[in-house]
C-alpha positions, 0 to 999 in steps of 0.5 A: 549642429543642424546639418550634415555630419561628416565627422565628430571631434569626439571618438569612441574606442571599440572597447568603450563601444562594447561596454556601453549602450552606444550604437553605431548608426548607419549613414543616412540616419537622422539624429535629434538631440534630446538633452541639454536644455534650450540651446541644444534640444532639437538640434539635428543632423544627418549622418553622412558616415556611420557614427556612434550615438548614445542615449542623448540622441534620438536616431531615426533610420528612415525607410527610403521608400517612404521618407528621404532622410534629407527631407526629414532633416529639413522638417525637423529643423523647421520644428526646432522652435517647438521642441522646448514646449515638450521638454520636462525636467529641471528648469536648468536642463530640461529634456525631451524623450524618444517618445516625444520625437516619435509622436511629432507629426511630420508631413510625408508627400510622395518621394518625387515631391520630397526630392524636389523640396529637398533640392530646392532647399539645398539650392536656397540654403547654398545661396543664402550661405553665399550671401552671408559669407559675402556680408561677413567678408565685407564686415571684416574689410570694414573693421580693418578699414576702421582700425587703419583710420583710427591708427592714422588719426591717432598717429597724426597721419590723417587730420580730422 
């Protein structure tokens, strides 16, 4: 869901893992959803723990001497609106391929710049998330106030 992956609601057993094409990907792997149509294709995540993935996910293990996983994640998130352009298949459920992901061009500045950019984006996103949380709380409070006003007017405790 376009962020850091610490856990999953779905699990796989050791037996199922040994009998399937699933693989355990290491921490730091950047994952891209390839199936599922417009609502899912291009969703990305950065594994913060080893996880099993299947054929619906393109797993990218970064060479940390070349590109930082967090930096790549941010670039792939920025490219998300373009993934559907490359999707093929049925109209209901088009998909992208690993080849499509592999051919996507990304910028690779020096590692020091990648760290700086990733840190800046983390700080800005945290700031934005904080503002969103405050606005959501304000909306809840206003909805509660609206309900209480309606109740007071309906019960006659307040005149209009």
